[in-house]
Steps between C-alpha positions, in 0.01 A plus 500: 500500500345152480574284195247429224519151346352339191400135544467289184303175532448193284401136543539151358247215486218689669216313327293260709500204259835529324625172657788684664545435874639846578425861425784749541430870553792739498586867525805710417526833677737793481500871583310706243812716472690196365243358258644670190851389590381138534326514161814651344723226644268229367513659154881514520519129585280420201723706273815338645365165377395632159129499581237761429467758783127426494530120520264361765675331791307188600565162654352305208771647273790360705696274264859386448553773240378775733637355826794746528255789461259368762781420745617861462147623573482279810840619622397861443200452730718362780771764449264801514423593862191696392321190366308259725284192440219344702328178392227271629498134398141388555404132508180455293472125550282507814294816463149496644330813373150388601602483865570873495213604275731631229594432141849450360526861388437625854767264633738630232465855631535378860835359399593835347414660833720245679789571266479879504435569867850380596665757273370817659683737729236729656745790475524464120256531208413246232345485154413146397467375144343163416509326164159491332363150557156542342241766421324459837789602727414863569257445787719236666801730479305776676407254776864392526605865537243549776610183681868598489424849630268376774765255618737795548231731643582704192146628444617809310709282262813684605722189511345291220421775255402296197418148380474497123480251214757531219624287210827330591634511144534876537676496840860375529482468879198271476684288243781462753242380752378244245855365465549451875152353542574256220819381669319452831219309330748281311684417822177397672374288213828309505481404132844601379455415132673819380872537557483878461213540747670267747809721486282806565353332809846403625630856451202643689553248781869590516440877503206492743646226726156339516354181351206686336269218617456611863425819686792734554570695816207731572716813485688397184512820295651394165329175402215435744286188454200355680402137441124503567321170563132457595491311831230235511347638183479850646576791274380808681 
């Protein structure tokens, strides 16, 4: 019987004029059969550190006081063989949307396509959940679903069964994605003005065996990264 996976996606610095040179998209995926176990383990780690079981896990909350908790969360991700991460670090500094007759939002979903297509095994099944970015995302998400299926010749949506918008604050797995995305973004910005966040980046580098600022091996299955750069202003 082929495996069914849930894929939980989030992003950082996706806005066109936020003065940030990079956008990072990321996804955590695990077998649907393991999703409750993952959520339970994340609650247990919160309780171990005296935190509310419902506390939201997020990169912006990493601080010296909560560093032991967040290091435990990071170690849990690397220790659990059922959890996987894929990220795309996209250079926004030389985008040329006009050349390709598109707006920034269209490019954003193209990058989602680039990130997600590398995850799929055509013998498995996937349900994809994206964090709600704005109130206009429904149509773009449907187009993204179609593009992912067409790329796999999956016209009956047998492999990619669902692409759906959800609120990350209600989904532990998506919060875990936010944490890893935040570490990757922090590593690429290179502004290590937080001791706690620097330690998180160093732990993720140590556990992944990658710099977090360059593409990993294509077949990397635990912490897979693509550093995407528009060549000559191209961003198709």
